[in-house]
C-alpha atoms as a printed R data frame, in Angstrom:
   type eleno elety resid chain resno      x      y       z
1  ATOM     1    CA   UNK     A     1  0.112  0.467   0.081
2  ATOM     2    CA   UNK     A     2  3.155  2.323   1.280
3  ATOM     3    CA   UNK     A     3  4.482  2.074  -1.697
4  ATOM     4    CA   UNK     A     4  1.861  2.132  -4.512
5  ATOM     5    CA   UNK     A     5  1.116  6.158  -2.295
6  ATOM     6    CA   UNK     A     6  4.748  6.568  -2.956
7  ATOM     7    CA   UNK     A     7  4.387  5.811  -6.399
8  ATOM     8    CA   UNK     A     8  0.955  7.579  -6.468
9  ATOM     9    CA   UNK     A     9  3.299 10.951  -4.908
10 ATOM    10    CA   UNK     A    10  5.771 10.783  -7.583
11 ATOM    11    CA   UNK     A    11  3.382 10.867 -10.507
12 ATOM    12    CA   UNK     A    12  1.887 13.652  -9.407
13 ATOM    13    CA   UNK     A    13  4.610 15.547  -8.524
14 ATOM    14    CA   UNK     A    14  5.915 14.772 -12.381
15 ATOM    15    CA   UNK     A    15  2.927 15.537 -13.852
16 ATOM    16    CA   UNK     A    16  3.090 18.677 -11.994
17 ATOM    17    CA   UNK     A    17  6.736 19.845 -13.573
18 ATOM    18    CA   UNK     A    18  5.729 18.295 -16.576
19 ATOM    19    CA   UNK     A    19  2.473 21.185 -16.600
20 ATOM    20    CA   UNK     A    20  4.797 24.014 -15.649
21 ATOM    21    CA   UNK     A    21  7.224 23.616 -17.968
22 ATOM    22    CA   UNK     A    22  5.132 22.734 -21.293
23 ATOM    23    CA   UNK     A    23  3.954 26.681 -20.271
24 ATOM    24    CA   UNK     A    24  7.461 27.445 -19.529
25 ATOM    25    CA   UNK     A    25  7.984 26.564 -23.333
26 ATOM    26    CA   UNK     A    26  5.283 28.006 -24.224
27 ATOM    27    CA   UNK     A    27  5.923 31.203 -22.694
28 ATOM    28    CA   UNK     A    28  9.773 30.851 -24.772
29 ATOM    29    CA   UNK     A    29  7.448 30.545 -27.616
30 ATOM    30    CA   UNK     A    30  5.495 33.103 -27.938
31 ATOM    31    CA   UNK     A    31  8.394 35.401 -26.799
32 ATOM    32    CA   UNK     A    32 11.049 34.189 -29.599
33 ATOM    33    CA   UNK     A    33  8.544 34.576 -31.789
34 ATOM    34    CA   UNK     A    34  7.168 38.251 -30.336
35 ATOM    35    CA   UNK     A    35 11.880 38.639 -31.245
36 ATOM    36    CA   UNK     A    36 11.293 37.336 -34.040
37 ATOM    37    CA   UNK     A    37  9.173 39.595 -35.636
38 ATOM    38    CA   UNK     A    38 10.838 42.889 -34.138
39 ATOM    39    CA   UNK     A    39 13.887 41.019 -36.220
40 ATOM    40    CA   UNK     A    40 12.605 41.904 -39.145
41 ATOM    41    CA   UNK     A    41 11.525 45.473 -38.699
42 ATOM    42    CA   UNK     A    42 13.851 46.220 -37.714
43 ATOM    43    CA   UNK     A    43 15.931 43.999 -40.699
44 ATOM    44    CA   UNK     A    44 13.545 45.978 -42.968
45 ATOM    45    CA   UNK     A    45 14.317 49.421 -41.881
46 ATOM    46    CA   UNK     A    46 17.976 49.316 -41.731
47 ATOM    47    CA   UNK     A    47 17.903 48.229 -45.637
48 ATOM    48    CA   UNK     A    48 14.641 51.431 -46.255
49 ATOM    49    CA   UNK     A    49 17.858 53.436 -44.403
50 ATOM    50    CA   UNK     A    50 20.727 51.716 -45.788
51 ATOM    51    CA   UNK     A    51 18.992 52.810 -49.846
52 ATOM    52    CA   UNK     A    52 18.379 56.344 -48.831
53 ATOM    53    CA   UNK     A    53 21.727 56.733 -47.921
54 ATOM    54    CA   UNK     A    54 23.485 55.708 -50.382
55 ATOM    55    CA   UNK     A    55 20.966 57.461 -52.880
56 ATOM    56    CA   UNK     A    56 21.349 60.481 -50.277
57 ATOM    57    CA   UNK     A    57 26.079 60.075 -51.223
58 ATOM    58    CA   UNK     A    58 24.374 59.728 -54.349
59 ATOM    59    CA   UNK     A    59 22.924 63.252 -54.832
60 ATOM    60    CA   UNK     A    60 25.240 64.418 -53.052
61 ATOM    61    CA   UNK     A    61 27.533 67.959 -54.536
62 ATOM    62    CA   UNK     A    62 30.993 67.893 -54.887
63 ATOM    63    CA   UNK     A    63 33.177 64.085 -54.054
64 ATOM    64    CA   UNK     A    64 34.052 63.470 -50.233
65 ATOM    65    CA   UNK     A    65 37.925 62.649 -51.093
66 ATOM    66    CA   UNK     A    66 38.215 66.063 -52.237
67 ATOM    67    CA   UNK     A    67 41.290 67.973 -50.690
68 ATOM    68    CA   UNK     A    68 40.611 71.525 -48.502
69 ATOM    69    CA   UNK     A    69 40.166 74.126 -50.689
70 ATOM    70    CA   UNK     A    70 43.950 75.535 -48.740
71 ATOM    71    CA   UNK     A    71 45.898 72.151 -50.664
């Protein structure tokens, strides 16, 4: 009888741990998904800003590597 109670208690403890682990895994998954969405947004913003910078540099007057006028 004692063995049955011990096994029952152990099974209950394992089921409890499993439930908490499932919740933790789901929370981590949601966090990772949100982070990937944010990374995607930031990557697109960087690409847009890089393109705008290239366009601005191309439209800038004069060469950027000219020596100063006093040379």
